[in-house]
C-alpha positions in Angstrom: -31.2 1.0 38.3 -34.0 2.7 40.2 -36.4 2.0 37.3 -35.4 -1.7 37.5 -36.3 -1.8 41.2 -39.6 0.0 40.7 -40.5 -2.4 37.9 -39.6 -5.4 40.3 -41.9 -4.0 43.0 -44.7 -3.7 40.3 -44.0 -7.3 39.1 -44.5 -8.6 42.6 -47.6 -6.6 43.3 -49.2 -7.9 40.1 -48.2 -11.4 40.1 -50.6 -14.2 40.7 -50.8 -17.9 40.1 -49.5 -18.8 36.6 -52.3 -19.5 34.0 -50.2 -22.1 32.2 -47.6 -24.6 33.0 -44.2 -24.1 31.5 -40.9 -25.7 31.8 -38.5 -23.8 34.3 -36.4 -22.8 31.4 -39.5 -21.3 29.7 -40.3 -19.5 33.0 -36.9 -17.8 33.1 -37.5 -16.8 29.4 -40.6 -14.9 30.6 -38.6 -13.6 33.5 -35.8 -12.4 31.3 -38.3 -10.7 28.9 -40.0 -9.0 31.8 -36.6 -7.3 32.6 -35.8 -6.4 29.0 -33.6 -9.4 28.4 -30.9 -11.3 30.4 -28.8 -8.2 31.0 -31.7 -6.5 32.7 -32.3 -9.5 34.9 -28.5 -9.7 35.7 -28.7 -6.0 36.7 -31.6 -6.8 39.1 -29.7 -9.6 40.5 -26.6 -7.5 41.1 -28.1 -4.5 42.8 -31.4 -5.4 44.2 -31.9 -6.3 48.0 -31.9 -10.1 48.5 -35.4 -10.0 49.8 -36.7 -8.3 46.7 -34.9 -10.8 44.5 -36.6 -13.8 46.5 -40.0 -12.1 46.2 -39.8 -11.6 42.5 -38.5 -15.0 41.8 -41.1 -16.6 44.1 -43.8 -14.9 42.2 -42.6 -17.0 39.0 -42.1 -20.1 41.3 -38.4 -19.9 41.1 -35.9 -20.3 44.0 -32.9 -18.1 44.9 -29.9 -19.1 47.1 -26.7 -17.6 47.8 -24.0 -20.2 48.7 -21.2 -22.2 47.3 -23.3 -23.5 44.4 -24.3 -27.2 44.2 -21.1 -28.5 45.8 -21.7 -32.2 45.0 -20.7 -33.3 41.5 -23.8 -35.3 40.4 -25.2 -36.2 37.0 -28.7 -34.8 38.0 -28.9 -32.1 40.6 -31.2 -33.0 43.6 -34.6 -31.6 43.6 -34.0 -29.3 46.5 -31.6 -27.2 44.1 -33.7 -27.4 41.0 -35.7 -24.6 39.4 -33.3 -22.2 41.4 -30.9 -19.4 40.8 -27.6 -20.1 42.6 -25.5 -16.9 43.4 -21.9 -17.3 44.1 -19.1 -14.8 44.1 -20.7 -12.6 41.7 -21.9 -15.2 39.3 -25.5 -16.5 38.9 -26.3 -20.0 37.7 -29.8 -21.3 37.0 -30.5 -25.1 37.5 -33.6 -26.1 35.5 -36.4 -28.3 36.8 -34.8 -31.5 35.4 -31.7 -30.9 37.4 -29.2 -29.6 34.7 -27.3 -26.5 34.4 -29.2 -24.1 32.1 -27.8 -20.5 32.4 -24.8 -18.6 33.8 -24.4 -14.9 34.1 -21.4 -12.8 35.1 -19.8 -9.3 34.8 -16.4 -8.7 33.4 -14.0 -7.3 34.7 -12.6 -8.0 37.2 -11.0 -11.0 35.4 -9.4 -13.4 38.0 -8.7 -17.0 37.2 -10.6 -19.6 39.4 -9.5 -22.9 40.4 -10.5 -26.1 38.5 -12.4 -29.0 40.2 -10.6 -31.6 37.8 -12.4 -34.6 39.3 -15.8 -33.0 38.5 -14.7 -32.0 34.9 -13.7 -35.6 34.1 -16.9 -36.9 35.5 -19.0 -34.6 33.5 -17.1 -35.3 30.3 -17.4 -39.0 31.0 -21.2 -38.7 31.4 -21.3 -37.1 27.9 -19.3 -40.0 26.5 -21.5 -42.5 28.1 -24.6 -40.8 26.7 -23.3 -40.4 23.2 -20.4 -43.1 22.7 -19.8 -41.9 19.2 -18.4 -38.5 20.4 -15.8 -37.3 22.7 -16.7 -34.8 25.5 -15.2 -32.6 28.1 -16.6 -31.2 31.2 -16.8 -27.8 29.8 -17.2 -24.6 31.8 -20.2 -22.4 30.6 -18.2 -19.5 32.3 -14.4 -20.4 31.7 -12.1 -20.8 34.7 -9.8 -18.2 33.3 -12.8 -15.7 33.7 -13.4 -16.6 37.3 -16.1 -19.3 36.6 -17.0 -21.7 39.5 -15.4 -25.1 39.0 -18.4 -27.2 40.1 -21.2 -28.9 38.5 -23.5 -25.8 38.3 -21.0 -24.4 35.7 -20.1 -27.7 34.0 -21.8 -29.5 31.0 -20.7 -32.2 28.6 -19.2 -30.2 25.9 -17.8 -31.6 22.5 -14.0 -31.8 23.2 -13.1 -30.3 19.8 -15.4 -27.3 20.3 -14.4 -26.9 23.9 -10.7 -26.8 23.1 -11.0 -24.9 20.0 -13.4 -22.1 19.1 -14.9 -21.8 22.6 -11.7 -21.6 24.5 -10.5 -19.0 22.0 -13.4 -16.7 22.8 -12.8 -17.4 26.7 -9.2 -16.5 26.3 -10.0 -13.3 24.5 -12.5 -12.4 27.2 -9.7 -12.8 29.6 -8.0 -10.1 28.1 -10.7 -7.6 29.2 -9.3 -7.0 32.7 -8.2 -3.5 31.9 -11.8 -2.4 31.1 -13.8 -0.5 33.8 -15.3 -3.0 36.3 -18.4 -4.7 35.2 -18.3 -3.2 31.6 -19.1 -6.5 29.9 -22.0 -8.8 30.5 -21.2 -12.4 29.8 -24.2 -14.8 29.4 -24.3 -18.5 28.4 -27.3 -20.7 28.0 -27.3 -24.5 27.4 -30.4 -26.0 25.9 -30.7 -29.9 25.9 -33.6 -30.7 23.4 -35.2 -33.2 25.6 -36.1 -33.6 29.4 -33.6 -36.5 30.0 -30.5 -35.5 28.0 -27.3 -34.7 29.8 -25.6 -33.4 26.8 -26.6 -29.9 25.5 -27.7 -29.8 22.0 -26.8 -26.0 21.9 -25.0 -23.4 23.7 -25.8 -19.7 23.4 -23.1 -17.0 24.2 -24.1 -13.4 24.5 -21.6 -10.5 25.1 -22.9 -6.9 25.9 -21.0 -3.7 26.5 -23.0 -2.3 29.4 -22.0 1.3 28.7 -22.9 1.4 25.1 -25.4 -1.5 25.1 -23.8 -2.9 22.0 -24.0 -6.7 22.0 -23.5 -9.8 20.0 -25.2 -13.4 20.5 -24.2 -16.6 19.1 -25.9 -20.1 18.8 -23.4 -22.8 18.9 -24.2 -26.4 18.2 -22.6 -28.8 20.7 -20.5 -30.6 18.1 -17.1 -30.3 16.6 -16.2 -26.6 15.9 -19.5 -25.5 17.4 -21.3 -26.4 14.2 -20.8 -25.3 10.7 -20.9 -21.6 11.6 -18.7 -22.0 14.8 -15.5 -20.7 13.4 -17.2 -17.7 11.8 -19.0 -16.9 15.2 -15.8 -17.3 17.1 -14.1 -14.8 14.8 -17.0 -12.3 15.3 -17.0 -12.8 19.0 -13.3 -12.1 19.2 -13.6 -9.0 17.0 -16.4 -7.8 19.2 -14.2 -8.2 22.3 -11.3 -6.6 20.4 -13.5 -3.5 19.7 -14.3 -3.1 23.3 -10.6 -2.9 24.2 -9.9 -6.5 25.3 -6.3 -6.8 24.0 
């Protein structure tokens, strides 16, 4: 961790005005790359002093707040909460510059089920139905409630109902069996990408699982359609097998 903090200090010292304009999601891509990937950025968030986190993110023109993330259930998050990492109860959520949930980070265990905000889940699913009337959507958690995921908008996206209730929830339920592992053994990362600046329904959802002790990891790109796409069931089986191999049973 000392190396990560030293790198963060150097990053602030060397930072200047950006030379190109990127979307906020692309900016976080670069930030994650600077820290060796999402797991390195999560390690920084988890252990660095808050002032250092704020300085590093400010150097990338990204905000950081620590509160009960985006309490209102809104289609598009207000500008004041956009392009910002929101930290809540050991979880980190990024709202991109177009006002939509984009990333979610969490360490497991502990595994403690969180309450659902049913009204918000219903609303988020309905927004998906309105945008794509030919399909059926749930308000899907990026980090499942059985894993402690926040129940509000920062952690909810319109997710294909078949996918959400099938291959996706089976991975979440297997991850919920990881409670006997040492605390913070697994890094759980979800990314929602939308395909346009105005869509409310993510086109894809990426899931990454990493054992922080061995650094063994797997990553899957699901399409936000039935089964999670043509490879969704195969990817679900691989994710469950990975978690089994870590001792989640």
